[in-house]
N, C-alpha and C positions, 0 to 999 in steps of 0.2 A: 729280277728276273733279267737275264740278258739277252744280248743278239742271237746267241746260239738257240737259245729258247723259242724265242720269236720265229727263228728260222726254219725249225725243224716242226713248228706247229703250223705255222702258213703252209708249208709244204705239205703236212699231213692233211690237212683241210682242204688244199687244191686237190689231191689225189681222191681223197672221198668223194668230193664234187664232181669228178670226172667220173669215178665208178657209178655213183648215184644217177648220174644224168644218163650214161647209157644204159643203165639197168631199167630206168623208167621208161625210155623210148622201146627198148624191145619187149619190155613187159606190155607195153599197149599195143604192139604189133602183134603179139603171140595171141591176146585176148580178141582183138577185133579181126585178124586174119584179111583186113582190107585197108586201104587208105582212105581216110577221109578227113573231115575239118578237125575232129578230135585228136587224130593220130599227127595230122599236120601242126596242131597246137602244141603238143607235147613234144614234137620234133624242134619247134621254136624255143622251148622251155629246155630243152636238153642243150640246145646250142648254146644259149644263156648260162646256164650252170657250166657248160664246159668250158668257155670262156674265162668265168670267173676262176674255175679250178685251175685253168692254165696260168692264168695270173698270179693266182695265188702259190704255184708250184715255182714259178720264176722269181717272185719275190722273196720266197723262202730261200731258194738257191743262192740269191744275191745275199741275204742276210748271212748265211753259212760262208760263202766266200770272204765277205767282209770279218766274220768273227775269227777265221782261221788264218787271216791275212793272207790268201792265195794272192791277191794282187802283188804283194811284196815278190812272192816265188816267181811272177812272171817278169819281173823287171830286174832281179838280181841276176848277178853273172860269177860263176865259179864258187869260189870260198864264201863270197859275200851272201850266199844262200843258207849258209850253215846255221845261222842263228834262227831263221825262220824255220827250217827243218826242223831243227832241236825242239822248239815251240809245239810244232805240230806232233811231231810223233815223241817227245820225251828224249833224253840223254840215252 
């Protein structure tokens, strides 16, 4: 397994956790129809899940940037970028 696999995997897990966190909180509100301790506890859980999801998305993004050598594209100028672009997009 390579860095691209881990980048895509972490990104996917992060997106799923964000979606689950939001769905969990909204589901609880829809059934309770009021805000009480149970709903506030759900909001805290959603907050933690959302932070973990955001962290995983950012880690996945960083691994994808590293895999595709985007850092080199940010620092190259003119024709120096050609090898990086060929590696990225093919010939």
